C-alpha positions in Angstrom: -15.0 -17.8 -0.6 -11.2 -17.9 -0.9 -9.4 -16.1 1.9 -6.5 -14.9 -0.2 -6.6 -12.3 -3.0 -4.1 -11.6 -5.7 -2.3 -8.3 -5.7 0.5 -6.9 -8.0 3.1 -4.8 -6.3 5.9 -3.0 -8.2 8.8 -2.4 -5.9 11.1 0.6 -5.9 13.5 -1.2 -8.4 10.6 -1.5 -10.9 10.2 -5.2 -10.4 6.7 -6.6 -10.5 5.6 -9.1 -7.8 2.4 -11.1 -7.9 1.5 -11.8 -4.3 -1.3 -13.4 -2.4 -2.7 -11.4 0.5 -4.9 -12.9 3.2 -8.2 -11.3 3.8 -8.8 -13.1 7.2 -5.9 -11.6 9.2 -7.0 -7.9 9.4 -3.8 -6.8 7.5 -3.3 -3.7 5.5 -1.4 -3.3 2.3 1.7 -1.9 4.0 1.9 -5.1 6.2 1.6 -7.2 3.1 4.5 -5.3 1.4 6.6 -5.7 4.6 5.7 -9.5 4.9 7.0 -10.1 1.4 10.0 -7.9 2.0 9.3 -5.8 -1.1 11.0 -2.7 0.4 14.2 -2.6 2.6 13.5 -2.9 6.3 13.2 0.5 7.9 12.1 2.2 4.7 8.4 1.5 4.8 5.9 1.9 7.6 8.2 3.8 9.9 5.3 5.1 12.0 3.9 1.6 12.3 0.9 2.2 10.1 -0.6 5.2 12.0 -0.7 7.5 8.9 1.9 9.7 10.6 4.6 9.4 7.9 4.5 8.8 4.2 7.1 6.1 4.0 4.4 3.6 2.8 3.1 5.8 0.0 2.2 3.9 -3.1 0.6 4.7 -6.5 -2.6 2.9 -7.3 -2.3 1.7 -10.9 -5.5 -0.3 -11.3 -9.2 0.9 -11.2 -9.8 -1.1 -8.0 -12.3 0.5 -5.6 -10.5 1.6 -2.4 -11.8 3.0 0.8 -12.1 6.7 0.8 -9.2 8.7 2.1 -9.6 9.9 5.7 -8.5 13.3 6.9 -5.3 12.1 8.5 -4.2 10.3 5.3 -5.1 13.3 3.2 -3.1 15.6 5.5 0.0 13.3 5.4 -0.1 13.1 1.6 -0.3 16.9 1.4 3.1 17.1 3.1 4.8 14.1 1.3 7.2 14.0 -1.6 6.6 12.5 -5.0 2.8 12.6 -4.5 0.6 11.8 -7.5 -3.2 11.9 -8.0 -3.2 8.1 -7.5 -1.1 8.3 -4.2 -2.4 6.5 -1.2 -0.8 5.4 2.1 -0.7 1.6 2.0 -1.2 1.4 5.8 -4.7 2.9 5.2 -5.8 0.2 2.7 -7.2 -2.8 4.6 -6.9 -6.1 2.7 -10.4 -7.2 1.7 -11.9 -9.2 -1.1 -12.7 -6.1 -3.1 -9.0 -5.5 -3.6 -8.7 -8.6 -5.9 -6.5 -7.6 -8.8 -5.2 -4.5 -7.2 -2.0 -3.1 -8.8 0.2 -0.6 -7.0 3.7 0.8 -7.2 5.7 1.6 -4.1 6.6 5.3 -4.2 10.3 6.3 -4.2 12.0 6.5 -0.7 12.0 10.2 0.2 
């Protein structure tokens, strides 16, 4: 089985990026966004991926099956700006094979 999956990420400028994300490095979506430098440094993942800020909020555009929101993610999104029904914290989405074809848009910087 291939260790990389294909993900589409739309940055805050509206530019669509097709990226490959490794499934064998225990990364989350926020770390993939940071590794491809798709958001200015210091504007995403400010809390380090602990679901304690909403700087990594993204909108899920595809019908990809994601892990269920945990209470801390739900609580953080309830206090965030620009939240939509499809909002998720990218730090809470582990990169696994089931995410093949995932499409997300990075939420505006608040």
